[in-house]
N, C-alpha and C positions, 0 to 999 in steps of 0.2 A: 380822241380816245376817251377823254374825261366826260365829254357830253354824251357819248354812247353809253358809258358806264352808268351815268346818273339819270338818263332819260327813261326811267322806269317808275311805276306807281309806288313801289316799295322804297323804303329808306335803306340803301345798300349797307350802311354801317349802323343802322338802328337810329332811334330817337334819343337814346340816353347818352349823356356825356361819357367820355373816356374816364375810367376809374381813376386814372392819374390825376385828373382835375378834381374830382370829388375828394380824393385823399389829400389834396393840397388846397382845400377850400379856405384855410386860414390865411393864405396869401392873397386871396381875392377880396380886395378892400372895397366896400361900397363907396360909390362916388368917384373911384379912380378910373382912369382911362385904360382900355385894353384893345389890343389888336390881335385878331386870330388869323393866322396865315394859312392859305390854301384850306379854307374852312369846310369845304364839302357841303353837306346838306344841313349844316347849322347846329348840329347837336352840341358842339362845344361852345360856339359863340352865344347860343341861346342860354346855356348854363351860366356862362360868365355874366350875361345880362340879368339872369335870375338872382345872382348874388349882389345885384345893385350896381354893377359896373357900367360905365359908358363905353359901349363896344362897337368897334368897326371890324368887319370881316372881309377878307379878300378871297375871291374864288373865281376861277376861270369859266366854269360851266354854267350857262344860263339855267339849265334844268335843275342843277343843284341849288342855285340861288332861289329859284321858285319854291322848291321844297323847304329851304331854310326860312323863307318868309312865311310860309304856311305854318311851320313849326313855331316860329316866334309869335305869330298870332294866336296859335293854340295855347301857348304858355303865358300869353299876356305881357310880353316884353317887347322892347324896341331895340333893334340892331341896325346899324348902318351897313348895308351890304354893297360892296363894290365889285363889279366884274373886272378882274385884272389878271393878267399873266404876271405872276410874281417874279419871274425872271427878267421882265422888262419894266417892272414897276418903278415909278419915281417915288421913293420912300418918303413918307410925310413927316410932319412935326412929331417929335418923340411922344411915346405913350408911357404910362406908368408900368405896364406889363405887356409883353409880346409873347404869344403862345404859338408853338408849332407842334401839332399833334399828328403823328404819322405822316410826315411830309417828305418821305424818302423816295420820291419819284425822280430825284436827281442824283447823278454821280458826283465824284469828288470836285471836279472843276465848277460845275453849276452850284454845288452845295456851298462852296466858298463864296460865290457871288450872292447866293440867297442869304447865307448867314451874315455877310457884310451888310446887306440891306436891312436885315432884321436888327442888327446891332445899332445901326443908325437910328432906328425907330424906337429904341429904348432910351428914355430920358436918363440923365445922370442920377444914380441912386435907384433906378427902376430895375425890374426883373425880366429875365427871359426864362421861359419854361419850354423845354423840349421833351418829347416822349416819342419813342420809336423802338425799332427792332435792332437787336444785335446780330452778328453773323450767324449765330446758332439758329436763327429763325429759318434759314434756307433749308436746313434738313427737316424742320418741323412742317413747313409748307402750309401754315394755317392763316396766312395773310401777308400782305406786303409784296414788293417786287422780288423776282427771283435773281437778284443781282447782289452778290456779296459786297461789292464796292459801294453800294448805296446804304449799307447798314452802319449803325453807330457803334463805336467802341469808346471806352473811357478815354483812351489816348486821343482819339479824333476830336472829341468834344472839348477836352481840356486844352488841346492845342489851338482850337478855334476860338477859345475865350481866355487866352492868356491875359493876365492883368485884371480879370474880373474876380469877384469874390464868389467862389463856387460853393454853394450851400448844400448841394446834393449831386452826386453822380453815382448812380446805383444800378447795377445789372441784376436781373432775377428772371425766374421762369414762373408763369402763372397761366391758369385757364382764363381765356378771354372769350366772351360771347357778345359780339357787337355786330348784329345783323349777319348776312352771309359773307360780308367782306372780311371780317376778323372773327374766326371761329375755331377754338381749340387751344391746346397748350401752346404758349407763345414765349419767345425769348425777348425780354423787354429791357429798356434802359430809361431811367428817369434822370433828368438834368435840370437843375435850377441854379441860376447865377445872377448876381447883382452887379450892375454896371458901376464902375467907380464914380463917386460923386464929383 
């Protein structure tokens, strides 16, 4: 499914990073390590690298990775792209920051497995950044899967990161224009948490 989606000349979600990342640029420390999970066509990993971070990106689709490499070259940055199924990934040595931007292709059971892997990949004192849709997105229909169980709520994310220092957990509605993949009024949630030292 993902290869079919990304095997097009256009960038399905555009070339610009999610606004969530640009609004949290103060957390993107030059020289720090970052992992971008289910990175797609590279718009977010490339932006992290543009902030001076040492970035690794995980993505399943070869076509998406090819476009991501092209985008990195266009922007003059280096990203380590790895073709991986994140649900069977052997999570590596921890990073300073792990980002998951619109990774709601999984339901509750697989989400727990995905989050558990991501948590292992955050070093003590490091950050996790999650950005996605709330259940209100289903009625809006401007992006994301049509499955309410895949959506984020404050309660779901707080429960998934018990014991972490939750710096932000905020739901809101905003106009989003990110290629044809995300287009229109959207119900969003921003989550930032720090792993206990």
